[in-house]
C-alpha positions in Angstrom: 2.7 -22.7 -80.8 -1.1 -23.0 -80.7 -3.0 -20.0 -79.3 -5.3 -21.2 -76.6 -7.9 -18.5 -75.9 -9.1 -20.2 -72.7 -5.6 -19.9 -71.2 -5.5 -16.2 -72.1 -8.9 -15.7 -70.6 -7.9 -17.5 -67.4 -4.8 -15.3 -67.2 -6.9 -12.1 -67.7 -9.4 -13.2 -65.0 -6.5 -14.0 -62.7 -5.1 -10.5 -63.2 -8.5 -8.9 -62.6 -8.9 -10.8 -59.3 -5.3 -10.0 -58.2 -5.8 -6.3 -59.1 -8.9 -6.1 -56.8 -7.0 -8.0 -54.1 -3.9 -5.8 -54.2 -5.8 -2.5 -54.7 -9.2 -3.0 -53.1 -11.9 -0.5 -54.0 -14.2 0.9 -51.4 -11.7 1.3 -48.6 -12.2 5.1 -48.1 -14.3 5.9 -45.0 -17.7 7.2 -45.7 -18.6 10.6 -44.3 -22.1 9.3 -43.4 -23.0 5.7 -42.6 -26.7 4.8 -42.8 -26.3 1.0 -42.6 -23.6 -1.4 -41.5 -23.1 -5.1 -41.2 -20.3 -7.4 -40.0 -19.9 -10.7 -41.7 -17.7 -13.5 -40.6 -17.0 -16.9 -42.2 -15.9 -19.0 -39.2 -14.6 -21.8 -41.4 -11.8 -19.7 -43.0 -11.7 -16.6 -40.9 -12.7 -14.1 -43.6 -14.2 -11.0 -42.0 -16.1 -8.1 -43.7 -17.1 -4.8 -42.2 -19.5 -3.1 -44.6 -20.8 0.5 -44.3 -23.3 2.0 -46.7 -24.6 5.5 -47.2 -28.1 5.8 -48.8 -30.2 8.5 -50.3 -33.7 7.1 -50.1 -33.4 3.6 -51.4 -30.3 4.4 -53.5 -26.9 3.3 -52.4 -24.6 6.4 -52.6 -21.5 5.0 -51.0 -19.9 1.7 -50.0 -17.0 1.1 -47.6 -15.7 -2.4 -47.3 -13.1 -3.2 -44.6 -12.0 -6.4 -43.1 -9.5 -9.2 -43.6 -9.7 -12.2 -45.8 -8.3 -14.2 -48.6 -7.8 -12.9 -52.1 -11.2 -14.1 -53.3 -13.1 -12.5 -50.5 -11.2 -9.2 -50.7 -11.6 -9.1 -54.5 -15.3 -9.9 -54.3 -15.8 -7.0 -51.8 -13.8 -4.7 -54.0 -15.8 -5.6 -57.1 -19.0 -5.0 -55.1 -17.8 -1.6 -54.0 -17.4 -0.6 -57.7 -20.6 -2.2 -58.9 -23.4 -1.1 -56.5 -22.9 2.7 -55.8 -25.7 4.6 -57.5 -28.0 1.6 -57.6 -31.2 1.1 -55.7 -31.6 -1.4 -52.9 -33.6 -3.7 -55.3 -30.9 -3.4 -58.1 -28.2 -4.4 -55.6 -30.3 -7.4 -54.6 -30.5 -8.4 -58.3 -26.7 -8.3 -58.6 -26.3 -10.3 -55.3 -28.8 -13.0 -56.5 -27.2 -13.2 -59.9 -23.7 -13.6 -58.5 -25.0 -16.2 -56.0 -26.5 -18.1 -58.9 -23.2 -18.1 -60.8 -21.4 -19.3 -57.7 -23.9 -22.2 -57.6 -23.3 -23.2 -61.3 -26.2 -21.4 -62.9 -25.9 -18.7 -65.5 -26.5 -15.1 -64.7 -29.6 -13.6 -66.1 -28.9 -12.3 -69.6 -29.9 -8.7 -68.6 -27.4 -8.6 -65.6 -23.9 -7.5 -66.4 -21.7 -8.7 -63.5 -18.7 -6.7 -64.8 -15.5 -7.8 -63.0 -17.4 -10.4 -60.9 -17.3 -12.6 -64.0 -13.6 -13.1 -63.2 -14.7 -15.0 -60.1 -16.8 -17.6 -62.0 -14.1 -20.2 -61.8 -14.4 -20.2 -58.0 -17.6 -22.3 -58.4 -15.3 -25.3 -59.0 -14.1 -25.1 -55.4 -17.2 -25.3 -53.1 -15.4 -24.2 -50.0 -14.1 -21.0 -51.7 -17.6 -20.1 -52.8 -18.2 -19.0 -49.2 -15.3 -16.6 -49.6 -16.7 -15.0 -52.7 -20.2 -14.7 -51.3 -19.3 -13.3 -47.9 -19.3 -9.6 -49.0 -22.7 -10.1 -50.8 -24.3 -11.8 -47.8 -23.1 -9.0 -45.6 -24.6 -6.5 -48.0 -27.9 -8.3 -47.8 -27.7 -8.2 -44.0 -26.9 -4.5 -44.0 -29.8 -3.7 -46.3 -32.2 -5.9 -44.4 -31.3 -4.2 -41.1 -31.7 -0.8 -42.7 -35.1 -1.7 -44.1 -36.1 -2.9 -40.6 -35.1 0.4 -39.1 -31.8 -0.7 -37.5 -28.5 0.7 -38.5 -26.4 -2.4 -37.9 -26.5 -6.1 -38.4 -24.0 -8.6 -37.1 -24.0 -12.1 -38.5 -21.9 -15.2 -38.7 -22.4 -16.6 -42.2 -23.5 -20.1 -42.7 -23.3 -19.8 -46.5 -24.4 -22.9 -48.4 -21.8 -24.6 -50.5 -22.0 -24.9 -54.2 -23.2 -28.2 -55.7 -20.5 -29.9 -57.7 
């Protein structure tokens, strides 16, 4: 039998995504909520309720609730692991890097997407790109509202599809 590394890598990525779907991170309620946003993808019904606690411009806690497909849930879980302890600007860099990857571009070499790399294959399915990006668009909405002095943002996403 010939060892095919791409098959092993696909299987590993599938396991990472399934682990985040089955055991999503960031579900514990925050003791203090400084920013929140509600994101909805009306095409598929994915829904994200995001709460953030901040200390200055540093994100100290992330809570991601909602309902959605495995891709949306896993993406939110990965975000909940990746952004605590980071500044608002750093979170924006990760969001933009992930968006680029979902649109078929490479992530900047200085950005380590961690488990998010397991979602790279989603870019082959343009309709599912919206699922992967919903938590990140909701994060951007929450941070924008926080910067503007509001504590909450509610949006319905009209996320652009990836170019084949």
